[in-house]
N, C-alpha and C positions, 0 to 999 in steps of 0.2 A: 641514850644513843643518838649520835649525830648523823648527818647525811653521809658524811665519809665512812663512819662505822657500817652504815647500811650498805654502801656501796662495796666495801671491803668483804663484808659477809656474803653478798650475793655473788661477788667475783670469786670468792673461796669455793662456795657450794656448787656454782655452775660451770667454773673454769673459763668463763667469758672474760675478756680483757676489761680492766678497770674503766678504761675511757669509754668503752661501749656501754657499760653498766651506768656509768655517771650520766651519759647522754640519754639513756633511756629513763632513769630516774628523773632528770631534769625535765623531759618531755612530759612524763607522767604528771609531774606537779604543775607544768605549765597548762596541760590539758585539764586539770581539775580547776586551776584558777580561772581559766577562760570560761569554762562552763559555769562555775558560780558567778562570775561577772555577768553572764548573759541570763541569770536567775533560773539556771537549770541545775536540778540536783544530780549527784554522781552516786550510783548504787553499785557496790562491789559485793556480790553475794558471798556470805560466809565471813566477811571482814567488817562492812559496815557501810554507812552513807555519809557523803559530805553534802550537807543541805544549807539552805539559805534561810535564816530565821528572820523574821521581821519584828522589829522592836517598836513598840507603840510610842507615840508622843508622850513626853512627861515633863513635869515641872521640877527644875532643880534650884539649889540655892548657891550663891556665891557667899560664903560665910564672911570673908574678909571685907567685902563691900556691903554686905547686908541687902543684897538684891536678889531677886528671882530671875530666872531665866528658862525659855522653853526649849527643850532638846526636840528637834523635829523627829518624826517617824524615819526609821533607817533600818538597813538590812545589815545582818552580820553573818560570817561564815560559821558553821558549826559541824561537829562529827558526831554521829550517833552509832555507836558500835552494834554489830550483830549479836544476836543472842548467843550464838556458840562462842563468839569472841569474849563476851562478858562472862560466861561460864568458864571458859579456860583461864582468864584472869583470876576469877574467884577462887579456883582450885589451888592456885600457888601459894 
């Protein structure tokens, strides 16, 4: 499902204009991105959590040059679904 599909589904179910729904979906995604960029988690009860995970420093190898390099500690965004969400997907 794409963002356009989500917008169409919401517009069909609510009767709200597609442009208004698109603006709302865009604003939601921007708010989540901004919160995660500030290292703040986003919790949506019954749906899940958008969280920031910290990856530890690690050593990697460049096989073609036969060298090692150090990948520094960094943060990545992640999604953790709520238990009810997980159970609903498992039932299908």
